[in-house]
C-alpha positions as CSV (number, residue, x, y, z in Angstrom):
1,M,-1.4,153.6,24.1
2,S,1.3,155.6,25.8
3,A,3.5,154.2,28.6
4,S,2.2,156.8,31.0
5,S,-1.3,155.7,30.6
6,T,-0.4,152.0,31.3
7,A,1.7,152.9,34.4
8,E,0.2,152.0,37.7
9,A,-1.4,154.7,39.7
10,P,0.6,155.7,42.9
11,F,-0.7,154.1,46.1
12,V,-2.8,156.5,48.2
13,P,-3.5,155.5,51.8
14,K,-7.1,155.9,52.9
15,T,-6.4,156.4,56.6
16,K,-4.2,158.8,58.6
17,V,-2.2,155.9,60.1
18,G,-1.7,154.5,56.6
19,S,-0.5,157.9,55.4
20,F,2.0,158.1,58.2
21,T,3.2,154.6,57.7
22,N,3.6,155.1,53.9
23,F,5.5,158.4,54.5
24,V,8.0,156.6,56.8
25,D,8.3,153.6,54.5
26,E,9.0,155.7,51.4
27,R,11.9,157.3,53.2
28,V,13.5,154.4,55.2
29,G,12.3,151.3,53.2
30,G,10.9,149.6,56.3
31,S,8.4,147.4,54.5
32,G,11.2,145.5,52.7
33,I,13.0,144.8,55.9
34,L,9.8,143.7,57.7
35,R,8.7,141.6,54.7
36,E,12.1,139.7,54.7
37,F,12.3,139.4,58.4
38,G,8.7,138.4,58.8
39,R,9.2,135.4,56.5
40,K,12.0,134.0,58.7
41,V,11.0,130.6,59.9
42,F,11.5,129.6,63.6
43,P,11.1,126.0,64.9
44,D,8.7,125.5,67.7
45,H,10.0,123.7,70.8
46,W,9.6,124.4,74.5
47,S,13.3,124.4,75.2
48,F,13.8,127.4,72.9
49,M,11.8,129.5,75.4
50,F,14.7,129.8,77.8
51,G,16.4,132.3,75.5
52,E,13.1,134.2,75.2
53,V,12.8,134.3,79.0
54,A,16.3,135.8,79.2
55,L,15.4,138.5,76.7
56,Y,12.1,139.4,78.3
57,S,13.7,139.5,81.7
58,F,16.3,141.9,80.5
59,V,13.5,144.2,79.0
60,I,11.7,144.1,82.4
61,L,15.0,144.9,84.1
62,L,15.4,148.0,81.9
63,M,11.9,149.2,82.6
64,S,12.0,148.7,86.4
65,G,15.5,150.0,86.6
66,T,14.5,153.2,84.8
67,F,11.9,153.7,87.5
68,L,14.3,153.2,90.3
69,T,16.9,155.6,88.9
70,F,14.5,158.5,89.5
71,F,14.6,158.0,93.3
72,F,18.0,156.4,94.0
73,D,20.9,158.7,95.1
74,P,24.3,156.9,94.7
75,S,26.1,158.9,97.3
76,M,28.2,157.7,100.2
77,A,27.8,161.0,102.1
78,E,26.8,160.6,105.8
79,T,23.2,161.4,106.8
80,H,20.7,160.5,109.4
81,Y,17.6,158.6,108.3
82,Q,14.4,160.5,108.7
83,G,12.0,158.2,106.8
84,S,9.0,156.2,107.9
85,Y,10.8,153.0,108.9
86,T,10.8,153.6,112.7
87,P,13.5,151.0,113.8
88,L,16.2,152.9,111.8
89,Y,14.9,156.4,112.5
90,N,17.8,158.9,113.1
91,V,20.4,156.2,112.5
92,E,23.6,157.4,110.8
93,M,23.9,155.9,107.3
94,S,24.9,156.7,103.8
95,V,22.6,158.6,101.5
96,A,22.5,155.6,99.2
97,Y,21.1,153.4,101.9
98,S,18.7,156.1,103.0
99,S,17.4,156.5,99.5
100,S,17.0,152.7,99.2
101,L,14.9,152.8,102.3
102,N,12.8,155.7,101.0
103,I,12.1,153.7,97.8
104,S,11.0,150.8,99.9
105,F,8.7,152.6,102.3
106,D,7.9,156.1,101.1
107,V,7.8,155.9,97.2
108,R,4.4,154.7,96.0
109,G,5.1,151.3,94.4
110,G,8.8,151.6,95.2
111,L,9.1,148.3,97.1
112,F,7.2,146.5,94.4
113,M,9.5,147.8,91.6
114,R,12.6,147.0,93.7
115,Q,11.5,143.5,94.0
116,V,10.4,143.2,90.4
117,H,13.9,144.4,89.5
118,H,15.6,141.9,91.8
119,W,13.5,138.9,90.8
120,A,14.0,139.8,87.1
121,A,17.8,140.0,87.6
122,L,17.8,136.5,89.2
123,L,15.6,135.1,86.4
124,F,17.7,136.8,83.7
125,V,20.9,135.0,84.9
126,A,19.1,131.7,85.5
127,S,17.4,131.6,82.1
128,L,20.6,132.6,80.4
129,G,22.5,129.9,82.2
130,V,19.8,127.2,81.3
131,H,19.7,128.5,77.7
132,M,23.5,128.0,77.4
133,L,23.2,124.5,79.0
134,R,20.6,123.6,76.3
135,V,22.8,124.9,73.6
136,F,25.7,122.8,74.9
137,F,23.9,119.6,75.5
138,T,22.3,119.7,72.0
139,G,25.4,120.7,70.2
140,A,24.0,124.0,68.9
141,F,27.4,125.6,69.4
142,R,28.9,123.8,66.4
143,K,29.8,125.4,63.0
144,P,28.7,128.0,62.1
145,R,27.7,129.2,65.6
146,E,31.0,129.1,67.4
147,M,31.2,132.9,67.7
148,N,27.5,133.1,68.8
149,W,28.5,130.7,71.6
150,V,31.3,133.1,72.6
151,V,28.8,135.9,72.6
152,G,26.6,133.9,74.9
153,G,29.5,133.4,77.3
154,V,30.2,137.1,77.3
155,L,26.6,137.7,78.0
156,L,26.7,135.4,81.0
157,I,29.7,137.2,82.5
158,L,28.0,140.6,81.9
159,A,24.8,139.4,83.5
160,M,26.7,138.4,86.6
161,A,28.5,141.7,86.6
162,A,25.2,143.6,86.3
163,G,23.7,141.6,89.1
164,F,26.7,142.1,91.4
165,T,27.0,145.8,90.8
166,G,23.3,146.3,91.4
167,Y,23.3,144.1,94.5
168,S,26.0,146.3,96.0
169,L,24.2,149.6,95.4
170,P,22.0,149.9,98.5
171,D,25.1,150.0,100.8
172,D,23.5,147.8,103.4
173,L,25.4,145.4,105.7
174,L,24.9,142.3,103.4
175,S,26.0,144.0,100.2
176,G,28.9,145.6,102.1
177,N,30.2,142.2,103.2
178,G,30.2,141.1,99.5
179,L,32.3,144.2,98.6
180,R,34.6,143.3,101.5
181,I,35.2,139.9,99.9
182,I,35.8,141.5,96.5
183,D,38.3,143.8,98.1
184,G,40.1,140.9,99.7
185,V,40.3,139.1,96.3
186,I,41.6,142.2,94.6
187,K,44.3,142.7,97.3
188,S,45.4,139.1,96.9
189,I,46.6,139.8,93.3
190,P,50.4,140.1,93.5
191,V,52.0,143.5,93.1
192,I,49.1,145.4,91.6
193,G,46.3,144.3,94.0
194,T,46.6,146.9,96.7
195,Y,46.9,149.7,94.2
196,T,43.9,148.4,92.2
197,S,41.8,148.3,95.4
198,F,42.9,151.8,96.4
199,F,41.9,153.3,93.0
200,L,38.6,151.3,92.8
201,F,37.4,152.3,96.3
202,G,38.8,155.8,96.3
203,G,41.0,155.1,99.3
204,E,41.2,152.4,102.0
205,F,38.1,150.1,102.0
206,P,35.3,151.0,102.0
207,G,36.3,154.4,100.8
208,T,33.8,157.1,99.7
209,A,33.5,156.5,95.9
210,I,32.6,152.9,95.3
211,I,28.8,153.2,95.2
212,G,28.9,156.0,92.7
213,R,31.3,154.1,90.5
214,L,29.2,150.9,90.7
215,Y,26.1,152.9,89.9
216,V,27.7,154.1,86.6
217,L,28.7,150.6,85.7
218,H,25.3,149.2,86.7
219,I,23.0,151.7,84.8
220,L,25.2,152.7,81.9
221,L,28.2,150.6,80.8
222,V,27.2,147.0,81.6
223,P,23.6,147.4,80.3
224,A,24.9,149.0,77.1
225,L,27.3,146.0,76.6
226,I,24.5,143.5,77.3
227,L,22.3,145.2,74.8
228,L,25.1,145.2,72.2
229,M,25.7,141.5,72.8
230,I,22.0,140.7,72.5
231,V,21.8,142.6,69.2
232,I,24.9,140.7,67.9
233,H,23.4,137.4,69.1
234,L,20.0,137.9,67.4
235,F,21.7,139.1,64.2
236,M,23.7,135.9,64.1
237,V,20.6,133.8,64.8
238,V,18.9,135.4,61.7
239,V,22.1,135.1,59.5
240,H,22.7,131.4,60.5
241,K,19.0,130.5,60.7
242,H,17.6,128.8,63.7
243,T,18.6,125.3,64.8
244,Q,16.0,122.5,65.0
245,Y,15.5,119.2,66.6
246,P,15.7,116.1,64.4
247,G,12.5,114.8,62.7
248,P,11.1,113.7,59.4
249,G,11.8,116.2,56.7
250,R,14.3,118.2,58.8
251,N,17.9,118.4,57.7
252,D,20.8,120.9,57.7
253,G,19.4,122.5,54.6
254,N,16.0,123.6,55.8
255,V,14.1,124.9,58.8
256,V,10.7,123.5,59.7
257,G,8.5,125.8,61.8
258,Y,6.4,128.9,61.8
259,P,7.1,132.3,60.2
260,L,7.9,135.2,62.5
261,G,4.9,137.1,61.3
262,P,2.2,136.8,62.4
263,V,2.4,133.4,64.1
264,Y,5.6,133.6,66.1
265,A,5.3,137.3,66.8
266,A,1.9,136.8,68.4
267,K,3.2,133.8,70.4
268,A,6.3,135.7,71.5
269,G,4.3,138.8,72.5
270,G,1.9,136.7,74.6
271,F,4.8,134.9,76.3
272,F,6.4,138.2,77.2
273,F,3.3,139.2,79.2
274,I,3.3,135.8,80.9
275,V,6.8,136.3,82.0
276,F,6.0,139.8,83.1
277,G,2.9,138.6,85.0
278,V,4.9,135.8,86.8
279,L,7.6,138.3,87.9
280,A,5.0,140.7,89.1
281,L,3.3,138.0,91.1
282,M,6.6,137.0,92.7
283,A,7.5,140.6,93.5
284,A,4.1,141.1,95.1
285,A,4.0,137.9,97.1
286,F,7.6,137.1,98.0
287,T,10.0,139.4,99.8
288,I,13.6,139.5,98.5
289,N,16.6,141.3,99.8
290,P,14.9,143.0,102.8
291,I,17.7,145.6,103.3
292,W,15.9,147.1,106.3
293,N,16.7,144.0,108.3
294,Y,20.4,144.3,107.8
295,G,21.0,147.9,108.6
296,P,23.6,150.3,107.1
297,Y,27.1,149.0,106.2
298,D,29.7,149.1,109.0
299,P,33.1,147.5,108.3
300,S,33.4,146.2,111.9
301,P,30.6,143.6,112.2
302,V,30.1,140.6,110.0
303,S,26.6,139.0,110.1
304,A,26.3,135.2,110.2
305,G,24.5,133.2,107.6
306,T,25.1,135.7,104.8
307,Q,25.3,134.5,101.1
308,P,25.5,136.5,97.9
309,D,23.0,136.1,95.1
310,W,23.2,132.5,93.8
311,Y,25.1,133.3,90.6
312,I,28.1,134.6,92.5
313,G,27.8,131.9,95.2
314,F,30.3,129.5,93.5
315,V,33.2,132.0,94.1
316,D,32.2,132.4,97.8
317,G,31.9,128.6,98.1
318,A,35.4,128.1,96.6
319,L,36.8,130.6,99.1
320,R,35.2,128.6,102.0
321,L,36.5,125.3,100.7
322,M,40.1,126.5,100.4
323,P,42.2,125.5,103.5
324,G,44.7,127.9,105.0
325,V,47.1,125.3,106.0
326,I,47.7,121.6,105.0
327,N,49.8,119.9,107.6
328,D,52.8,122.3,107.8
329,F,52.3,123.8,104.4
330,H,51.1,127.4,104.5
331,F,49.3,129.1,101.5
332,E,50.5,132.6,102.5
333,W,54.0,133.6,101.7
334,V,56.0,136.9,101.9
335,I,58.2,137.3,98.8
336,F,60.4,140.4,98.4
337,G,58.2,142.2,100.9
338,Y,55.0,141.4,99.1
339,T,52.4,139.1,100.7
340,L,51.2,136.3,98.4
341,T,47.9,135.0,99.7
342,L,47.3,131.9,97.7
343,N,44.4,130.7,99.9
344,V,42.4,133.7,98.6
345,L,43.9,134.1,95.1
346,L,43.6,130.5,94.0
347,P,39.9,129.8,94.9
348,A,38.7,133.2,93.8
349,L,40.3,133.1,90.3
350,V,41.3,129.6,89.3
351,P,37.9,127.8,89.3
352,A,36.2,130.7,87.5
353,G,39.1,130.9,85.1
354,I,38.8,127.1,84.3
355,I,35.0,127.3,83.9
356,F,35.0,130.2,81.5
357,T,38.2,129.1,79.6
358,V,36.7,125.7,78.9
359,L,33.3,127.3,78.0
360,F,34.8,129.6,75.4
361,M,37.2,127.1,73.9
362,Y,34.9,124.0,73.8
363,P,33.5,124.4,70.3
364,W,37.0,124.5,68.8
365,I,38.2,121.6,71.1
366,E,35.4,119.3,70.0
367,R,35.8,120.3,66.3
368,W,39.6,119.5,66.6
369,V,38.9,116.1,68.2
370,T,36.1,115.1,65.7
371,K,37.7,116.7,62.6
372,D,34.1,117.8,61.8
373,N,34.1,121.0,59.8
374,R,30.5,120.6,58.4
375,E,27.7,123.0,59.2
376,H,25.2,121.7,61.7
377,H,21.6,123.0,61.9
378,V,20.0,119.9,63.3
379,L,20.5,119.4,67.0
380,D,21.7,116.3,68.9
381,R,19.7,114.5,71.5
382,P,21.9,114.6,74.6
383,R,21.9,110.8,75.0
384,N,23.3,110.5,71.4
385,A,26.4,112.5,72.4
386,P,27.2,110.7,75.6
387,T,30.7,112.0,76.2
388,R,29.8,115.6,75.6
389,T,26.7,115.2,77.9
390,A,28.9,113.7,80.6
391,I,31.4,116.5,80.3
392,G,28.6,119.0,80.7
393,V,27.1,117.3,83.7
394,A,30.6,117.0,85.3
395,G,31.2,120.7,84.9
396,F,27.7,121.5,86.3
397,T,28.3,119.2,89.3
398,W,31.6,121.0,90.0
399,Y,29.9,124.3,89.9
400,C,27.1,123.1,92.2
401,V,29.5,121.8,94.8
402,M,31.1,125.2,95.0
403,W,27.7,126.8,95.0
404,A,26.5,124.6,97.9
405,A,29.7,125.4,99.8
406,A,28.6,129.1,99.9
407,G,25.8,127.9,102.3
408,S,27.9,125.5,104.3
409,D,27.2,127.3,107.6
410,L,23.4,127.2,106.9
411,I,23.6,123.5,106.0
412,A,25.3,122.8,109.3
413,T,22.8,124.8,111.4
414,H,19.7,123.6,109.6
415,F,20.6,119.9,109.6
416,H,22.4,120.1,113.0
417,V,25.7,118.7,111.8
418,S,29.3,119.7,112.3
419,L,30.4,122.6,110.1
420,N,33.8,120.9,109.8
421,D,32.2,117.7,108.5
422,V,30.2,119.6,105.9
423,T,33.4,121.3,104.7
424,Y,35.3,118.1,104.5
425,W,32.6,116.3,102.6
426,L,32.3,119.3,100.1
427,R,36.1,119.3,99.7
428,T,35.9,115.6,98.8
429,L,33.1,116.2,96.4
430,F,35.0,119.1,94.8
431,F,37.5,116.6,93.4
432,I,35.5,113.3,93.0
433,G,32.0,114.7,92.4
434,P,32.7,115.6,88.7
435,V,34.4,112.2,88.1
436,I,31.4,110.3,89.5
437,A,29.0,112.6,87.6
438,F,30.9,112.0,84.3
439,I,30.9,108.2,84.7
440,V,27.2,107.9,85.8
441,T,26.0,110.3,83.1
442,K,27.9,108.5,80.3
443,R,26.6,105.1,81.4
444,V,23.0,106.4,81.6
445,A,23.3,108.0,78.1
446,L,24.6,104.8,76.6
447,A,21.9,102.7,78.3
448,L,19.2,105.1,76.9
449,Q,20.7,104.7,73.5
450,R,20.6,100.9,73.8
451,K,17.0,101.1,74.9
452,D,16.2,103.4,71.9
453,R,17.8,100.9,69.5
454,E,15.7,98.1,71.1
455,I,12.5,100.0,70.7
456,A,13.3,101.0,67.2
457,L,13.9,97.4,66.2
458,H,11.2,95.6,68.1
459,G,8.6,98.3,69.0
460,R,7.3,99.4,72.3
461,E,6.7,96.9,75.1
462,T,3.0,96.6,76.0
463,G,3.2,94.0,78.8
464,R,0.7,91.8,77.1
465,I,1.6,88.1,76.7
466,V,-0.2,86.1,74.0
467,R,-0.1,82.5,72.9
468,L,0.3,81.7,69.3
469,P,-1.6,78.8,67.6
470,H,1.5,76.5,67.7
471,G,1.8,77.1,71.5
472,E,4.6,79.7,71.6
473,F,4.1,82.6,74.1
474,I,5.3,86.0,73.0
475,E,5.0,89.6,74.3
476,V,3.1,91.8,71.9
477,H,5.1,94.9,70.9
478,A,3.3,98.0,69.7
479,P,4.9,99.3,66.4
480,L,6.1,102.8,66.4
481,D,4.9,105.4,63.9
482,E,7.5,106.8,61.4
483,Y,8.0,110.0,63.3
484,K,9.0,108.3,66.6
485,R,11.1,105.7,64.8
486,Y,13.0,108.5,63.0
487,K,13.7,110.2,66.3
488,L,15.3,107.0,67.6
489,V,17.4,106.2,64.6
490,G,18.0,109.5,62.8
491,F,21.4,110.5,64.3
492,E,25.1,110.1,63.6
493,S,27.3,107.9,65.8
494,P,30.9,108.9,64.8
495,A,33.7,106.3,65.2
496,P,37.1,107.2,66.7
497,I,39.4,108.7,64.1
498,P,42.9,107.2,64.3
499,A,46.0,109.3,64.1
500,Q,46.7,110.4,60.6
501,P,50.1,111.4,59.1
502,N,50.7,114.9,57.8
503,E,51.8,115.8,54.3
504,H,55.4,114.6,55.2
505,G,54.1,111.2,56.4
506,V,54.8,112.0,60.0
507,V,52.3,111.4,62.8
508,T,52.9,114.3,65.1
509,R,52.6,114.3,68.9
510,K,49.6,116.7,68.6
511,E,47.9,114.3,66.2
512,K,48.5,111.4,68.6
513,Q,46.9,113.4,71.4
514,R,43.9,114.2,69.2
515,A,43.5,110.5,68.3
516,A,43.6,109.6,72.0
517,L,40.9,112.1,72.8
518,S,38.9,110.8,69.8
519,R,39.0,107.3,71.3
520,W,38.0,108.7,74.6
521,F,35.1,110.5,73.0
522,F,33.7,107.8,70.7
523,E,35.1,104.4,71.8
524,D,32.0,103.7,73.9
525,R,29.1,104.2,71.5
526,V,25.9,102.6,70.3
527,A,25.4,102.7,66.6
528,P,21.8,103.6,65.4
529,A,19.8,100.8,63.8
530,T,20.4,100.7,60.0
531,P,17.6,100.5,57.4
532,A,18.5,96.9,56.7
533,E,18.3,96.0,60.4
534,L,14.9,97.8,60.7
535,E,13.6,95.9,57.7
536,A,14.8,92.6,59.0
537,A,13.4,93.2,62.5
538,H,10.0,94.3,61.2
539,A,9.8,91.3,58.8
540,H,10.6,89.0,61.8
541,G,8.1,90.7,64.0
542,H,5.3,90.9,61.4
543,H,3.1,88.4,63.2
544,E,3.6,90.3,66.5
545,A,2.3,93.5,64.8
546,I,-0.7,91.7,63.4
547,A,-1.4,90.2,66.8
548,A,-1.2,93.7,68.3
549,G,-3.5,95.1,65.7
550,E,-6.1,92.4,66.2
551,D,-5.9,92.8,69.9
552,Q,-6.5,96.6,69.6
553,K,-9.4,96.0,67.3
554,S,-11.0,93.6,69.8
555,L,-10.5,96.2,72.6
556,S,-12.1,99.0,70.6
557,H,-15.3,97.1,69.9
């Protein structure tokens, strides 16, 4: 028999869709890519949804933003409003503000799409921030994901940049005041500040070019960079494989979960429409950024009770907390004819610089302290890394104090207290709040670890007291199943690593600093129960487990 007769007959699709799909596949090889990617396994846990919410919010931002670009005119040319909103009829304003009003009142579905876009922007930054907190507290940033953590930090900065540039586009009084603050911060930069402001705004603030320039950033450059970072992030997730929470059968060499196709793809698709539906409901029911209440931007008035969107609030709050004078010490100096305004420069740049510098460098700092160069694919429970968790909560508290300070005037008016008292309390919390948060969080994490150890050794307390035949009273403890017990004992508890000499037998100052940090990280720790301890505890408590089993049988009958 010839080879030609034994060869398989070529595949012939029976439908038009099949023919088209086969045509594409034979030319681009898509089936191999889909087959390989579709077999990727993803763990299933509710905390992984925060990253999905961020992705879906960005997709909704792109769709709603595309709709808005058809009707928005980013021009600062003067015009008189002729639209249907009567209170502002014939008022002089910029074309950008007039087109924003037209979108809100004269374009069918325009106000709904504006609010979908704004709510999606807030959700995008919020979910991205919570996703990064989850990654930090569970140690998902460790090798080999350090660069992916940096990509996430860049994404967070770009998300805030996208939000701020879009927030400023309507050219209303509220957004104009935000640009005024940015202008003041830029001008506080020594030597180059005034020139930078002049070129950015196209002249003296507010100039005539800033809205058009922000528009290009908002719809073109920043979204393109965000999309690039998302692609890089997802590519690294596929290459490194997904992290997973500890459990029986889970280790750094496998992934336990569902394949992308069809299980995870179907779940992800359904979740996208849930996010879209929630955002649509919020946009339809809750007004956000009612620009018609503020009026067009005018540099002369400043409205009271104004705050930026929440993700920029920490910068505004730091500016409000900074004093202009402490006793006789002034924070504004004139040096060689240049004015150095430290009471603007320091709060606007230093806190943000500290936050993002620590954020980007933390994976390498922890790896240096722990000397741990292994790959990690199994996550930590936050309580099992008490120092790291305490550092995260301290940083979050510091951010929240500045964020709350952005609304210090509203706190004072709503609670009928002195604005000065609110400012003094927030200034105090600015320094001692993170310290208190660190101490309390670490103590709570250690206490939870001790409780987990107790439960693993002796079982769960039931509150039932029984009397044994020889007269002893004991509390019956319900034994744990293997999965729950593994969750309580299946983690590492590193001990402090002392200073080690180098190849020349010298302990360097840098190594001594690392050893001191290692003691600070790991000196207070609770070691997990060992197999020997578990066996001894279960042998000692065997009669308690029997009593609990007999009691449960009697209750079931």
